[in-house]
C-alpha positions as CSV (number, residue, x, y, z in Angstrom):
1,X,100.7,242.3,144.1
2,X,100.9,243.5,140.5
3,X,104.5,244.4,139.6
4,X,103.6,247.8,138.2
5,X,101.7,248.8,141.4
6,X,104.6,247.5,143.5
7,X,107.1,249.5,141.4
8,X,105.0,252.6,141.8
9,X,104.8,252.2,145.5
10,X,108.6,251.7,145.8
11,X,109.2,254.7,143.6
12,X,106.8,256.7,145.8
13,X,108.6,255.7,149.0
14,X,111.9,256.8,147.5
15,X,110.4,260.1,146.6
16,X,109.1,260.5,150.2
17,X,112.6,259.8,151.6
18,X,114.2,262.2,149.1
19,X,111.8,265.0,150.1
20,X,112.6,264.3,153.8
21,X,116.3,264.8,152.9
22,X,117.3,261.1,153.4
23,X,120.9,260.4,152.8
24,X,121.2,256.7,153.5
25,X,119.0,253.7,154.4
26,X,120.4,251.0,156.6
27,X,119.3,247.4,157.0
28,X,116.8,246.8,159.9
29,X,118.1,244.8,162.8
30,X,116.7,241.3,162.8
31,X,114.2,240.3,165.5
32,X,115.3,238.1,168.4
33,X,113.4,235.1,166.9
34,X,115.1,235.4,163.5
35,X,118.5,236.7,164.6
36,X,121.3,234.6,163.2
37,X,124.2,233.5,165.4
38,X,126.8,236.3,165.7
39,X,130.0,235.8,163.7
40,X,133.2,237.7,164.4
41,X,133.7,240.0,161.5
42,X,135.1,243.4,162.5
43,X,134.5,244.8,159.0
44,X,130.7,244.3,159.1
45,X,128.8,247.5,160.0
46,X,126.3,247.4,162.8
47,X,122.7,246.9,161.8
48,X,120.5,249.9,162.5
49,X,116.9,251.0,161.6
50,X,117.6,254.7,161.5
51,X,117.5,256.8,158.3
52,X,119.1,260.2,158.7
53,X,117.0,263.0,157.2
54,X,118.4,266.4,158.3
55,X,116.8,267.2,161.6
56,X,114.1,264.5,161.0
57,X,114.8,260.9,161.9
58,X,112.8,258.3,160.0
59,X,112.9,254.7,161.0
60,X,112.3,251.9,158.5
61,X,109.0,250.3,159.6
62,X,108.5,252.6,162.5
63,X,105.2,252.6,164.4
64,X,102.8,255.5,165.0
65,X,103.6,255.1,168.7
66,X,107.3,255.7,168.0
67,X,106.5,258.8,166.0
68,X,104.3,260.2,168.7
69,X,107.0,259.6,171.3
70,X,109.4,261.5,169.0
71,X,107.1,264.5,168.9
72,X,106.9,264.4,172.7
73,X,105.8,267.7,174.4
74,X,106.5,269.5,171.2
75,X,107.9,273.1,171.2
76,X,109.0,273.2,167.6
77,X,106.8,276.1,166.6
78,X,104.9,279.1,168.0
79,X,101.6,277.1,168.5
80,X,102.9,275.2,171.6
81,X,102.2,277.9,174.2
82,X,98.5,278.3,173.1
83,X,97.5,274.7,172.8
84,X,95.7,272.6,175.4
85,X,96.5,269.2,173.9
86,X,98.6,267.9,171.0
87,X,96.3,266.1,168.5
88,X,98.3,263.4,166.8
89,X,95.8,261.2,165.0
90,X,93.5,258.2,165.6
91,X,92.2,255.1,164.0
92,X,93.4,251.9,162.4
93,X,97.3,252.0,162.1
94,X,97.1,249.8,159.0
95,X,94.1,251.5,157.4
96,X,93.6,251.3,153.6
97,X,91.9,254.7,153.8
98,X,93.6,257.7,155.4
99,X,92.1,261.2,155.9
100,X,94.4,264.2,156.3
101,X,92.8,267.5,157.5
102,X,94.1,270.9,158.2
103,X,94.5,271.5,162.0
104,X,92.7,270.8,165.2
105,X,89.8,273.0,166.3
106,X,88.6,273.9,169.8
107,X,86.9,270.5,170.5
108,X,89.9,268.6,169.2
109,X,92.3,270.7,171.2
110,X,90.3,270.0,174.4
111,X,90.0,266.3,173.8
112,X,93.3,265.6,172.1
113,X,91.6,263.7,169.2
114,X,91.1,264.7,165.6
115,X,87.7,265.6,164.1
116,X,85.5,265.2,167.2
117,X,83.4,268.5,166.8
118,X,80.6,269.2,164.4
119,X,82.9,268.7,161.4
120,X,84.1,265.5,162.9
121,X,80.6,264.1,163.2
122,X,80.0,265.0,159.6
123,X,83.3,263.2,158.6
124,X,82.1,260.1,160.5
125,X,78.9,260.1,158.3
126,X,81.1,260.5,155.2
127,X,83.2,257.6,156.2
128,X,80.1,255.4,156.9
129,X,78.5,256.4,153.6
130,X,81.0,254.3,151.7
131,X,80.7,251.3,154.0
132,X,83.6,252.0,156.4
133,X,83.5,252.5,160.2
134,X,85.4,255.3,161.7
135,X,87.7,252.9,163.5
136,X,88.5,251.3,160.1
137,X,90.3,254.4,158.8
138,X,93.1,256.6,160.0
139,X,92.5,260.3,160.6
140,X,95.0,263.1,161.3
141,X,95.9,266.7,160.4
142,X,98.7,268.7,158.8
143,X,99.2,270.5,162.1
144,X,99.1,268.7,165.5
145,X,98.3,271.9,167.5
146,X,95.3,274.3,167.2
147,X,96.1,277.7,165.7
148,X,94.6,280.5,167.8
149,X,91.0,281.3,166.9
150,X,91.1,278.6,164.3
151,X,93.1,280.8,161.9
152,X,94.7,279.2,158.8
153,X,98.0,277.4,159.3
154,X,101.1,279.5,158.6
155,X,104.1,278.5,156.5
156,X,106.5,278.1,159.4
157,X,104.0,276.0,161.3
158,X,103.4,273.6,158.4
159,X,107.2,273.3,157.9
160,X,107.7,272.4,161.6
161,X,105.0,269.7,161.5
162,X,104.8,268.2,158.1
163,X,107.7,265.8,158.6
164,X,105.7,264.0,161.2
165,X,102.7,263.8,158.8
166,X,104.9,262.2,156.1
167,X,106.1,259.7,158.7
168,X,102.5,258.9,159.7
169,X,101.7,258.2,156.1
170,X,104.8,256.0,155.7
171,X,103.8,254.1,158.8
172,X,100.2,253.5,157.9
173,X,100.8,252.8,154.2
174,X,97.3,253.5,153.1
175,X,95.8,252.6,149.7
176,X,94.2,256.0,149.3
177,X,94.7,259.3,151.1
178,X,91.8,261.7,151.2
179,X,93.1,265.3,151.6
180,X,90.4,267.3,153.3
181,X,90.4,271.0,152.2
182,X,92.8,273.4,150.7
183,X,95.7,273.1,153.2
184,X,95.6,269.3,153.4
185,X,95.7,269.0,149.6
186,X,98.2,271.8,148.9
187,X,100.7,270.6,151.6
188,X,100.7,267.0,150.4
189,X,100.8,267.8,146.7
190,X,103.1,270.9,146.9
191,X,100.8,272.9,144.8
192,X,98.9,276.2,144.9
193,X,95.9,274.8,142.9
194,X,92.5,275.4,144.6
195,X,90.6,272.5,146.0
196,X,87.9,273.0,143.4
197,X,90.4,272.3,140.6
198,X,92.1,269.4,142.4
199,X,89.0,267.4,143.4
200,X,87.2,264.8,141.4
201,X,90.0,262.6,140.3
202,X,92.7,260.3,141.7
203,X,96.1,262.0,141.9
204,X,99.5,260.4,142.5
205,X,101.2,261.1,145.9
206,X,104.6,259.2,146.0
207,X,103.1,256.0,144.7
208,X,99.9,256.3,146.7
209,X,96.7,257.5,145.2
210,X,95.3,260.7,146.7
211,X,91.9,262.4,146.2
212,X,91.3,265.9,147.4
213,X,87.9,267.0,148.5
214,X,86.1,269.6,150.5
215,X,86.7,269.9,154.3
216,X,83.7,268.9,156.4
217,X,83.8,272.3,158.1
218,X,83.3,273.9,154.6
219,X,80.3,271.5,154.0
220,X,78.7,272.8,157.2
221,X,78.7,276.3,155.6
222,X,78.0,275.1,152.1
223,X,75.8,272.0,152.3
224,X,75.0,272.0,148.6
225,X,78.6,270.8,148.0
226,X,78.0,267.5,149.8
227,X,77.2,265.8,146.6
228,X,80.7,266.5,145.2
229,X,82.2,265.0,148.3
230,X,80.1,261.9,147.9
231,X,81.3,261.6,144.3
232,X,84.9,261.9,145.5
233,X,84.5,259.3,148.2
234,X,83.0,256.9,145.7
235,X,86.1,257.3,143.5
236,X,88.3,256.5,146.5
237,X,86.1,253.6,147.6
238,X,86.1,252.0,144.1
239,X,89.9,252.3,143.9
240,X,90.3,250.6,147.2
241,X,88.0,247.8,146.3
242,X,90.0,247.1,143.1
243,X,93.3,246.8,145.0
244,X,94.7,243.3,145.3
245,X,94.4,241.8,148.7
246,X,97.6,241.4,150.6
């Protein structure tokens, strides 16, 4: 991998940990196969994988399954009593392309999967338009629970949930993130800029490239904007194709 790109990625991960409130990073414990014989050294600290980050716990190299287990039967915000299912995310856990939406809708809440309604079917077509299959990418939302009547996410709900999203991104390590709609883009970029001003170019998100574009639900109401999304997806696709293979 190009040293400049690697340096940007390392810097980005450090920014992510800083924003999560990380205070220290400890060395991961070696696997059973690679573990060296124990030596008696009482001064050596125990090896751990946990990174302390306020109330959030981030594990170096943690899996999506571990993050989901940590969420559990979440009661961290006021959406818990009104949801049917928690909607974590789906797709390739090592995807080069990751989509981040706003929040589950009625269909997603019923099935426990992201983007399965009309907007989800349109998103599948968008993914396929640049030569990917839906199972090739990873899809999730800012919020894991549906807001009542599909209202906009509120500040306290985003604050309660965004740490899990940041951990999902760190686990997947995508080449490009596509932020779908205003809340997806503004939450990740920590900005108040409108989606119309943010879209159309690759932006930097902690060492990972991000492109903001219109949400599929918006396209169902404003089909003439589909051309702009197609242009955005070509930018993302061209960048991924140019990345060095690992």
